[in-house]
DRENKEKOL-493236 format. One record per residue: residue number from 1; x, y, z of N, C-alpha, C, O in turn. Coordinates in nm, 4 decimals, decimal comma. Layout:
N
<site><resi>NUM</resi><n_xx>X</n_xx><n_yy>Y</n_yy><n_zz>Z</n_zz><ca_xx>X</ca_xx><ca_yy>Y</ca_yy><ca_zz>Z</ca_zz><c_xx>X</c_xx><c_yy>Y</c_yy><c_zz>Z</c_zz><o_xx>X</o_xx><o_yy>Y</o_yy><o_zz>Z</o_zz></site>
...
***
This chain:
57
<site><resi>1</resi><n_xx>0,0843</n_xx><n_yy>-0,1185</n_yy><n_zz>0,0000</n_zz><ca_xx>0,0000</ca_xx><ca_yy>0,0000</ca_yy><ca_zz>0,0000</ca_zz><c_xx>0,0883</c_xx><c_yy>0,1242</c_yy><c_zz>0,0000</c_zz><o_xx>0,1848</o_xx><o_yy>0,1326</o_yy><o_zz>0,0760</o_zz></site>
<site><resi>2</resi><n_xx>0,0551</n_xx><n_yy>0,2197</n_yy><n_zz>-0,0848</n_zz><ca_xx>0,1328</ca_xx><ca_yy>0,3421</ca_yy><ca_zz>-0,0922</ca_zz><c_xx>0,0960</c_xx><c_yy>0,4365</c_yy><c_zz>0,0212</c_zz><o_xx>-0,0176</o_xx><o_yy>0,4383</o_yy><o_zz>0,0685</o_zz></site>
<site><resi>3</resi><n_xx>0,1937</n_xx><n_yy>0,5143</n_yy><n_zz>0,0633</n_zz><ca_xx>0,1637</ca_xx><ca_yy>0,6151</ca_yy><ca_zz>0,1638</ca_zz><c_xx>0,1360</c_xx><c_yy>0,7473</c_yy><c_zz>0,0943</c_zz><o_xx>0,2035</o_xx><o_yy>0,7841</o_yy><o_zz>-0,0019</o_zz></site>
<site><resi>4</resi><n_xx>0,0383</n_xx><n_yy>0,8163</n_yy><n_zz>0,1434</n_zz><ca_xx>-0,0001</ca_xx><ca_yy>0,9456</ca_yy><ca_zz>0,0886</ca_zz><c_xx>0,0761</c_xx><c_yy>1,0534</c_yy><c_zz>0,1645</c_zz><o_xx>0,0614</o_xx><o_yy>1,0629</o_yy><o_zz>0,2864</o_zz></site>
<site><resi>5</resi><n_xx>0,1565</n_xx><n_yy>1,1345</n_yy><n_zz>0,0978</n_zz><ca_xx>0,2359</ca_xx><ca_yy>1,2346</ca_yy><ca_zz>0,1689</ca_zz><c_xx>0,1516</c_xx><c_yy>1,3383</c_yy><c_zz>0,2422</c_zz><o_xx>0,1943</o_xx><o_yy>1,3899</o_yy><o_zz>0,3455</o_zz></site>
<site><resi>6</resi><n_xx>0,0343</n_xx><n_yy>1,3696</n_yy><n_zz>0,1915</n_zz><ca_xx>-0,0525</ca_xx><ca_yy>1,4660</ca_yy><ca_zz>0,2589</ca_zz><c_xx>-0,1047</c_xx><c_yy>1,4077</c_yy><c_zz>0,3891</c_zz><o_xx>-0,1076</o_xx><o_yy>1,4758</o_yy><o_zz>0,4916</o_zz></site>
<site><resi>7</resi><n_xx>-0,1459</n_xx><n_yy>1,2820</n_yy><n_zz>0,3849</n_zz><ca_xx>-0,1942</ca_xx><ca_yy>1,2151</ca_yy><ca_zz>0,5061</ca_zz><c_xx>-0,0816</c_xx><c_yy>1,2052</c_yy><c_zz>0,6082</c_zz><o_xx>-0,1030</o_xx><o_yy>1,2295</o_yy><o_zz>0,7270</o_zz></site>
<site><resi>8</resi><n_xx>0,0367</n_xx><n_yy>1,1700</n_yy><n_zz>0,5632</n_zz><ca_xx>0,1506</ca_xx><ca_yy>1,1585</ca_yy><ca_zz>0,6548</ca_zz><c_xx>0,1837</c_xx><c_yy>1,2924</c_yy><c_zz>0,7187</c_zz><o_xx>0,2114</o_xx><o_yy>1,2984</o_yy><o_zz>0,8385</o_zz></site>
<site><resi>9</resi><n_xx>0,1812</n_xx><n_yy>1,3985</n_yy><n_zz>0,6418</n_zz><ca_xx>0,2102</ca_xx><ca_yy>1,5307</ca_yy><ca_zz>0,6971</ca_zz><c_xx>0,1040</c_xx><c_yy>1,5714</c_yy><c_zz>0,7984</c_zz><o_xx>0,1357</o_xx><o_yy>1,6259</o_yy><o_zz>0,9041</o_zz></site>
<site><resi>10</resi><n_xx>-0,0221</n_xx><n_yy>1,5447</n_yy><n_zz>0,7657</n_zz><ca_xx>-0,1310</ca_xx><ca_yy>1,5776</ca_yy><ca_zz>0,8571</ca_zz><c_xx>-0,1156</c_xx><c_yy>1,5035</c_yy><c_zz>0,9883</c_zz><o_xx>-0,1330</o_xx><o_yy>1,5624</o_yy><o_zz>1,0950</o_zz></site>
<site><resi>11</resi><n_xx>-0,0833</n_xx><n_yy>1,3758</n_yy><n_zz>0,9825</n_zz><ca_xx>-0,0639</ca_xx><ca_yy>1,2963</ca_yy><ca_zz>1,1039</ca_zz><c_xx>0,0547</c_xx><c_yy>1,3470</c_yy><c_zz>1,1853</c_zz><o_xx>0,0489</o_xx><o_yy>1,3521</o_yy><o_zz>1,3081</o_zz></site>
<site><resi>12</resi><n_xx>0,1622</n_xx><n_yy>1,3843</n_yy><n_zz>1,1162</n_zz><ca_xx>0,2807</ca_xx><ca_yy>1,4353</ca_yy><ca_zz>1,1851</ca_zz><c_xx>0,2479</c_xx><c_yy>1,5661</c_yy><c_zz>1,2571</c_zz><o_xx>0,2854</o_xx><o_yy>1,5846</o_yy><o_zz>1,3729</o_zz></site>
<site><resi>13</resi><n_xx>0,1782</n_xx><n_yy>1,6564</n_yy><n_zz>1,1888</n_zz><ca_xx>0,1424</ca_xx><ca_yy>1,7846</ca_yy><ca_zz>1,2497</ca_zz><c_xx>0,0467</c_xx><c_yy>1,7662</c_yy><c_zz>1,3675</c_zz><o_xx>0,0589</o_xx><o_yy>1,8343</o_yy><o_zz>1,4693</o_zz></site>
<site><resi>14</resi><n_xx>-0,0475</n_xx><n_yy>1,6750</n_yy><n_zz>1,3533</n_zz><ca_xx>-0,1410</ca_xx><ca_yy>1,6472</ca_yy><ca_zz>1,4622</ca_zz><c_xx>-0,0671</c_xx><c_yy>1,5931</c_yy><c_zz>1,5834</c_zz><o_xx>-0,0948</o_xx><o_yy>1,6327</o_yy><o_zz>1,6966</o_zz></site>
<site><resi>15</resi><n_xx>0,0276</n_xx><n_yy>1,5016</n_yy><n_zz>1,5593</n_zz><ca_xx>0,1063</ca_xx><ca_yy>1,4443</ca_yy><ca_zz>1,6683</ca_zz><c_xx>0,1919</c_xx><c_yy>1,5519</c_yy><c_zz>1,7369</c_zz><o_xx>0,1997</o_xx><o_yy>1,5559</o_yy><o_zz>1,8597</o_zz></site>
<site><resi>16</resi><n_xx>0,2554</n_xx><n_yy>1,6381</n_yy><n_zz>1,6585</n_zz><ca_xx>0,3370</ca_xx><ca_yy>1,7442</ca_yy><ca_zz>1,7160</ca_zz><c_xx>0,2530</c_xx><c_yy>1,8398</c_yy><c_zz>1,7998</c_zz><o_xx>0,2960</o_xx><o_yy>1,8838</o_yy><o_zz>1,9064</o_zz></site>
<site><resi>17</resi><n_xx>0,1343</n_xx><n_yy>1,8716</n_yy><n_zz>1,7520</n_zz><ca_xx>0,0449</ca_xx><ca_yy>1,9597</ca_yy><ca_zz>1,8277</ca_zz><c_xx>0,0045</c_xx><c_yy>1,8943</c_yy><c_zz>1,9595</c_zz><o_xx>0,0072</o_xx><o_yy>1,9589</o_yy><o_zz>2,0642</o_zz></site>
<site><resi>18</resi><n_xx>-0,0326</n_xx><n_yy>1,7678</n_yy><n_zz>1,9550</n_zz><ca_xx>-0,0740</ca_xx><ca_yy>1,6968</ca_yy><ca_zz>2,0758</ca_zz><c_xx>0,0422</c_xx><c_yy>1,6817</c_yy><c_zz>2,1743</c_zz><o_xx>0,0215</o_xx><o_yy>1,6868</o_yy><o_zz>2,2955</o_zz></site>
<site><resi>19</resi><n_xx>0,1627</n_xx><n_yy>1,6636</n_yy><n_zz>2,1236</n_zz><ca_xx>0,2798</ca_xx><ca_yy>1,6501</ca_yy><ca_zz>2,2110</ca_zz><c_xx>0,3036</c_xx><c_yy>1,7764</c_yy><c_zz>2,2925</c_zz><o_xx>0,3543</o_xx><o_yy>1,7687</o_yy><o_zz>2,4044</o_zz></site>
<site><resi>20</resi><n_xx>0,2679</n_xx><n_yy>1,8922</n_yy><n_zz>2,2384</n_zz><ca_xx>0,2844</ca_xx><ca_yy>2,0189</ca_yy><ca_zz>2,3113</ca_zz><c_xx>0,2054</c_xx><c_yy>2,0175</c_yy><c_zz>2,4425</c_zz><o_xx>0,2404</o_xx><o_yy>2,0878</o_yy><o_zz>2,5373</o_zz></site>
<site><resi>21</resi><n_xx>0,1000</n_xx><n_yy>1,9378</n_yy><n_zz>2,4471</n_zz><ca_xx>0,0116</ca_xx><ca_yy>1,9324</ca_yy><ca_zz>2,5635</ca_zz><c_xx>0,0178</c_xx><c_yy>1,7963</c_yy><c_zz>2,6322</c_zz><o_xx>-0,0717</o_xx><o_yy>1,7605</o_yy><o_zz>2,7088</o_zz></site>
<site><resi>22</resi><n_xx>0,1226</n_xx><n_yy>1,7217</n_yy><n_zz>2,6048</n_zz><ca_xx>0,1406</ca_xx><ca_yy>1,5876</ca_yy><ca_zz>2,6622</ca_zz><c_xx>0,0184</c_xx><c_yy>1,4999</c_yy><c_zz>2,6351</c_zz><o_xx>-0,0196</o_xx><o_yy>1,4178</o_yy><o_zz>2,7185</o_zz></site>
<site><resi>23</resi><n_xx>-0,0421</n_xx><n_yy>1,5177</n_yy><n_zz>2,5191</n_zz><ca_xx>-0,1586</ca_xx><ca_yy>1,4402</ca_yy><ca_zz>2,4746</ca_zz><c_xx>-0,2783</c_xx><c_yy>1,4538</c_yy><c_zz>2,5700</c_zz><o_xx>-0,3638</o_xx><o_yy>1,3655</o_yy><o_zz>2,5752</o_zz></site>
<site><resi>24</resi><n_xx>-0,2842</n_xx><n_yy>1,5639</n_yy><n_zz>2,6450</n_zz><ca_xx>-0,3943</ca_xx><ca_yy>1,5909</ca_yy><ca_zz>2,7383</ca_zz><c_xx>-0,5089</c_xx><c_yy>1,6557</c_yy><c_zz>2,6604</c_zz><o_xx>-0,4978</o_xx><o_yy>1,7700</o_yy><o_zz>2,6163</o_zz></site>
<site><resi>25</resi><n_xx>-0,6191</n_xx><n_yy>1,5820</n_yy><n_zz>2,6437</n_zz><ca_xx>-0,7302</ca_xx><ca_yy>1,6315</ca_yy><ca_zz>2,5626</ca_zz><c_xx>-0,7937</c_xx><c_yy>1,7571</c_yy><c_zz>2,6207</c_zz><o_xx>-0,8379</o_xx><o_yy>1,8441</o_yy><o_zz>2,5457</o_zz></site>
<site><resi>26</resi><n_xx>-0,7987</n_xx><n_yy>1,7679</n_yy><n_zz>2,7523</n_zz><ca_xx>-0,8552</ca_xx><ca_yy>1,8896</ca_yy><ca_zz>2,8134</ca_zz><c_xx>-0,7696</c_xx><c_yy>2,0114</c_yy><c_zz>2,7804</c_zz><o_xx>-0,8228</o_xx><o_yy>2,1186</o_yy><o_zz>2,7514</o_zz></site>
<site><resi>27</resi><n_xx>-0,6390</n_xx><n_yy>1,9957</n_yy><n_zz>2,7845</n_zz><ca_xx>-0,5486</ca_xx><ca_yy>2,1065</ca_yy><ca_zz>2,7525</ca_zz><c_xx>-0,5582</c_xx><c_yy>2,1423</c_yy><c_zz>2,6048</c_zz><o_xx>-0,5550</o_xx><o_yy>2,2600</o_yy><o_zz>2,5692</o_zz></site>
<site><resi>28</resi><n_xx>-0,5700</n_xx><n_yy>2,0427</n_yy><n_zz>2,5195</n_zz><ca_xx>-0,5837</ca_xx><ca_yy>2,0676</ca_yy><ca_zz>2,3758</ca_zz><c_xx>-0,7140</c_xx><c_yy>2,1433</c_yy><c_zz>2,3495</c_zz><o_xx>-0,7150</o_xx><o_yy>2,2406</o_yy><o_zz>2,2741</o_zz></site>
<site><resi>29</resi><n_xx>-0,8226</n_xx><n_yy>2,0993</n_yy><n_zz>2,4105</n_zz><ca_xx>-0,9522</ca_xx><ca_yy>2,1651</ca_yy><ca_zz>2,3914</ca_zz><c_xx>-0,9477</c_xx><c_yy>2,3086</c_yy><c_zz>2,4425</c_zz><o_xx>-1,0037</o_xx><o_yy>2,3980</o_yy><o_zz>2,3792</o_zz></site>
<site><resi>30</resi><n_xx>-0,8820</n_xx><n_yy>2,3322</n_yy><n_zz>2,5563</n_zz><ca_xx>-0,8697</ca_xx><ca_yy>2,4679</ca_yy><ca_zz>2,6094</ca_zz><c_xx>-0,7909</c_xx><c_yy>2,5564</c_yy><c_zz>2,5130</c_zz><o_xx>-0,8257</o_xx><o_yy>2,6728</o_yy><o_zz>2,4930</o_zz></site>
<site><resi>31</resi><n_xx>-0,6866</n_xx><n_yy>2,5027</n_yy><n_zz>2,4540</n_zz><ca_xx>-0,6078</ca_xx><ca_yy>2,5789</ca_yy><ca_zz>2,3580</ca_zz><c_xx>-0,6902</c_xx><c_yy>2,6116</c_yy><c_zz>2,2345</c_zz><o_xx>-0,6820</o_xx><o_yy>2,7230</o_yy><o_zz>2,1826</o_zz></site>
<site><resi>32</resi><n_xx>-0,7684</n_xx><n_yy>2,5174</n_yy><n_zz>2,1872</n_zz><ca_xx>-0,8525</ca_xx><ca_yy>2,5422</ca_yy><ca_zz>2,0703</ca_zz><c_xx>-0,9588</c_xx><c_yy>2,6473</c_yy><c_zz>2,0995</c_zz><o_xx>-0,9881</o_xx><o_yy>2,7310</o_yy><o_zz>2,0141</o_zz></site>
<site><resi>33</resi><n_xx>-1,0173</n_xx><n_yy>2,6440</n_yy><n_zz>2,2201</n_zz><ca_xx>-1,1150</ca_xx><ca_yy>2,7469</ca_yy><ca_zz>2,2573</ca_zz><c_xx>-1,0490</c_xx><c_yy>2,8845</c_yy><c_zz>2,2620</c_zz><o_xx>-1,1087</o_xx><o_yy>2,9841</o_yy><o_zz>2,2211</o_zz></site>
<site><resi>34</resi><n_xx>-0,9261</n_xx><n_yy>2,8893</n_yy><n_zz>2,3118</n_zz><ca_xx>-0,8524</ca_xx><ca_yy>3,0153</ca_yy><ca_zz>2,3173</ca_zz><c_xx>-0,8261</c_xx><c_yy>3,0679</c_yy><c_zz>2,1759</c_zz><o_xx>-0,8387</o_xx><o_yy>3,1877</o_yy><o_zz>2,1504</o_zz></site>
<site><resi>35</resi><n_xx>-0,7901</n_xx><n_yy>2,9788</n_yy><n_zz>2,0854</n_zz><ca_xx>-0,7686</ca_xx><ca_yy>3,0184</ca_yy><ca_zz>1,9457</ca_zz><c_xx>-0,8972</c_xx><c_yy>3,0720</c_yy><c_zz>1,8836</c_zz><o_xx>-0,8936</o_xx><o_yy>3,1674</o_yy><o_zz>1,8059</o_zz></site>
<site><resi>36</resi><n_xx>-1,0105</n_xx><n_yy>3,0112</n_yy><n_zz>1,9174</n_zz><ca_xx>-1,1390</ca_xx><ca_yy>3,0595</ca_yy><ca_zz>1,8674</ca_zz><c_xx>-1,1658</c_xx><c_yy>3,2010</c_yy><c_zz>1,9157</c_zz><o_xx>-1,2172</o_xx><o_yy>3,2840</o_yy><o_zz>1,8406</o_zz></site>
<site><resi>37</resi><n_xx>-1,1309</n_xx><n_yy>3,2290</n_yy><n_zz>2,0417</n_zz><ca_xx>-1,1521</ca_xx><ca_yy>3,3622</ca_yy><ca_zz>2,0976</ca_zz><c_xx>-1,0610</c_xx><c_yy>3,4652</c_yy><c_zz>2,0310</c_zz><o_xx>-1,1024</o_xx><o_yy>3,5788</o_yy><o_zz>2,0081</o_zz></site>
<site><resi>38</resi><n_xx>-0,9388</n_xx><n_yy>3,4266</n_yy><n_zz>2,0003</n_zz><ca_xx>-0,8431</ca_xx><ca_yy>3,5180</ca_yy><ca_zz>1,9380</ca_zz><c_xx>-0,8769</c_xx><c_yy>3,5452</c_yy><c_zz>1,7920</c_zz><o_xx>-0,8470</o_xx><o_yy>3,6531</o_yy><o_zz>1,7408</o_zz></site>
<site><resi>39</resi><n_xx>-0,9390</n_xx><n_yy>3,4488</n_yy><n_zz>1,7244</n_zz><ca_xx>-0,9648</ca_xx><ca_yy>3,4608</ca_yy><ca_zz>1,5810</ca_zz><c_xx>-1,1098</c_xx><c_yy>3,4264</c_yy><c_zz>1,5471</c_zz><o_xx>-1,1344</o_xx><o_yy>3,3278</o_yy><o_zz>1,4777</o_zz></site>
<site><resi>40</resi><n_xx>-1,2047</n_xx><n_yy>3,5043</n_yy><n_zz>1,5938</n_zz><ca_xx>-1,3451</ca_xx><ca_yy>3,4709</ca_yy><ca_zz>1,5652</ca_zz><c_xx>-1,3779</c_xx><c_yy>3,4790</c_yy><c_zz>1,4162</c_zz><o_xx>-1,4747</o_xx><o_yy>3,4175</o_yy><o_zz>1,3715</o_zz></site>
<site><resi>41</resi><n_xx>-1,2998</n_xx><n_yy>3,5530</n_yy><n_zz>1,3394</n_zz><ca_xx>-1,3262</ca_xx><ca_yy>3,5651</ca_yy><ca_zz>1,1959</ca_zz><c_xx>-1,2969</c_xx><c_yy>3,4355</c_yy><c_zz>1,1216</c_zz><o_xx>-1,3377</o_xx><o_yy>3,4198</o_yy><o_zz>1,0065</o_zz></site>
<site><resi>42</resi><n_xx>-1,2279</n_xx><n_yy>3,3440</n_yy><n_zz>1,1848</n_zz><ca_xx>-1,1953</ca_xx><ca_yy>3,2168</ca_yy><ca_zz>1,1197</ca_zz><c_xx>-1,3012</c_xx><c_yy>3,1090</c_yy><c_zz>1,1438</c_zz><o_xx>-1,2942</o_xx><o_yy>3,0006</o_yy><o_zz>1,0859</o_zz></site>
<site><resi>43</resi><n_xx>-1,3980</n_xx><n_yy>3,1388</n_yy><n_zz>1,2283</n_zz><ca_xx>-1,5028</ca_xx><ca_yy>3,0409</ca_yy><ca_zz>1,2587</ca_zz><c_xx>-1,6100</c_xx><c_yy>3,0447</c_yy><c_zz>1,1506</c_zz><o_xx>-1,6413</o_xx><o_yy>3,1503</o_yy><o_zz>1,0955</o_zz></site>
<site><resi>44</resi><n_xx>-1,6639</n_xx><n_yy>2,9306</n_yy><n_zz>1,1223</n_zz><ca_xx>-1,7711</ca_xx><ca_yy>2,9193</ca_yy><ca_zz>1,0240</ca_zz><c_xx>-1,8952</c_xx><c_yy>2,8723</c_yy><c_zz>1,0971</c_zz><o_xx>-1,8899</o_xx><o_yy>2,7781</o_yy><o_zz>1,1761</o_zz></site>
<site><resi>45</resi><n_xx>-2,0058</n_xx><n_yy>2,9377</n_yy><n_zz>1,0706</n_zz><ca_xx>-2,1313</ca_xx><ca_yy>2,8908</ca_yy><ca_zz>1,1296</ca_zz><c_xx>-2,2346</c_xx><c_yy>2,8782</c_yy><c_zz>1,0188</c_zz><o_xx>-2,2386</o_xx><o_yy>2,9582</o_yy><o_zz>0,9253</o_zz></site>
<site><resi>46</resi><n_xx>-2,3152</n_xx><n_yy>2,7793</n_yy><n_zz>1,0313</n_zz><ca_xx>-2,4172</ca_xx><ca_yy>2,7509</ca_yy><ca_zz>0,9330</ca_zz><c_xx>-2,5541</c_xx><c_yy>2,7693</c_yy><c_zz>0,9974</c_zz><o_xx>-2,5693</o_xx><o_yy>2,7525</o_yy><o_zz>1,1184</o_zz></site>
<site><resi>47</resi><n_xx>-2,6525</n_xx><n_yy>2,8036</n_yy><n_zz>0,9167</n_zz><ca_xx>-2,7878</ca_xx><ca_yy>2,8119</ca_yy><ca_zz>0,9698</ca_zz><c_xx>-2,8352</c_xx><c_yy>2,6701</c_yy><c_zz>0,9995</c_zz><o_xx>-2,8085</o_xx><o_yy>2,5778</o_yy><o_zz>0,9227</o_zz></site>
<site><resi>48</resi><n_xx>-2,9045</n_xx><n_yy>2,6535</n_yy><n_zz>1,1096</n_zz><ca_xx>-2,9502</ca_xx><ca_yy>2,5177</ca_yy><ca_zz>1,1435</ca_zz><c_xx>-3,0504</c_xx><c_yy>2,4661</c_yy><c_zz>1,0406</c_zz><o_xx>-3,1320</o_xx><o_yy>2,5406</o_yy><o_zz>0,9863</o_zz></site>
<site><resi>49</resi><n_xx>-3,0409</n_xx><n_yy>2,3366</n_yy><n_zz>1,0164</n_zz><ca_xx>-3,1352</ca_xx><ca_yy>2,2740</ca_yy><ca_zz>0,9257</ca_zz><c_xx>-3,2673</c_xx><c_yy>2,2555</c_yy><c_zz>0,9983</c_zz><o_xx>-3,2694</o_xx><o_yy>2,2306</o_yy><o_zz>1,1188</o_zz></site>
<site><resi>50</resi><n_xx>-3,3762</n_xx><n_yy>2,2676</n_yy><n_zz>0,9263</n_zz><ca_xx>-3,5058</ca_xx><ca_yy>2,2465</ca_yy><ca_zz>0,9916</ca_zz><c_xx>-3,5159</c_xx><c_yy>2,1021</c_yy><c_zz>1,0413</c_zz><o_xx>-3,4674</o_xx><o_yy>2,0094</o_yy><o_zz>0,9764</o_zz></site>
<site><resi>51</resi><n_xx>-3,5784</n_xx><n_yy>2,0851</n_yy><n_zz>1,1552</n_zz><ca_xx>-3,5925</ca_xx><ca_yy>1,9516</ca_yy><ca_zz>1,2126</ca_zz><c_xx>-3,6788</c_xx><c_yy>1,8621</c_yy><c_zz>1,1268</c_zz><o_xx>-3,7701</o_xx><o_yy>1,9084</o_yy><o_zz>1,0584</o_zz></site>
<site><resi>52</resi><n_xx>-3,6494</n_xx><n_yy>1,7351</n_yy><n_zz>1,1310</n_zz><ca_xx>-3,7293</ca_xx><ca_yy>1,6386</ca_yy><ca_zz>1,0573</ca_zz><c_xx>-3,8434</c_xx><c_yy>1,5908</c_yy><c_zz>1,1442</c_zz><o_xx>-3,8271</o_xx><o_yy>1,5652</o_yy><o_zz>1,2635</o_zz></site>
<site><resi>53</resi><n_xx>-3,9567</n_xx><n_yy>1,5797</n_yy><n_zz>1,0832</n_zz><ca_xx>-4,0729</ca_xx><ca_yy>1,5282</ca_yy><ca_zz>1,1570</ca_zz><c_xx>-4,0838</c_xx><c_yy>1,3790</c_yy><c_zz>1,1344</c_zz><o_xx>-4,0657</o_xx><o_yy>1,3291</o_yy><o_zz>1,0233</o_zz></site>
<site><resi>54</resi><n_xx>-4,1137</n_xx><n_yy>1,3097</n_yy><n_zz>1,2416</n_zz><ca_xx>-4,1343</ca_xx><ca_yy>1,1655</ca_yy><ca_zz>1,2291</ca_zz><c_xx>-4,2730</c_xx><c_yy>1,1410</c_yy><c_zz>1,1711</c_zz><o_xx>-4,3711</o_xx><o_yy>1,2048</o_yy><o_zz>1,2093</o_zz></site>
<site><resi>55</resi><n_xx>-4,2776</n_xx><n_yy>1,0471</n_yy><n_zz>1,0784</n_zz><ca_xx>-4,4066</ca_xx><ca_yy>1,0099</ca_yy><ca_zz>1,0222</ca_zz><c_xx>-4,4752</c_xx><c_yy>0,9149</c_yy><c_zz>1,1189</c_zz><o_xx>-4,4143</o_xx><o_yy>0,8205</o_yy><o_zz>1,1691</o_zz></site>
<site><resi>56</resi><n_xx>-4,6000</n_xx><n_yy>0,9406</n_yy><n_zz>1,1438</n_zz><ca_xx>-4,6767</ca_xx><ca_yy>0,8511</ca_yy><ca_zz>1,2300</ca_zz><c_xx>-4,7697</c_xx><c_yy>0,7673</c_yy><c_zz>1,1443</c_zz><o_xx>-4,8274</o_xx><o_yy>0,8155</o_yy><o_zz>1,0469</o_zz></site>
<site><resi>57</resi><n_xx>-4,7830</n_xx><n_yy>0,6440</n_yy><n_zz>1,1814</n_zz><ca_xx>-4,8676</ca_xx><ca_yy>0,5538</ca_yy><ca_zz>1,1019</ca_zz><c_xx>-5,0100</c_xx><c_yy>0,5565</c_yy><c_zz>1,1478</c_zz><o_xx>-5,0943</o_xx><o_yy>0,4865</o_yy><o_zz>1,0917</o_zz></site>
***
């Protein structure tokens, strides 16, 4: 099986980022929330889809 260089780079970058926080998910999540606060223009929000109604028999 061939290795995809883009996938390998993505995995390497993800691992390096997680290593900065000793793979602590709470610390990673806190850092991501902080980044969201610093750069709100980078967030994307979509309008909610209308709810689906269940059909009753």
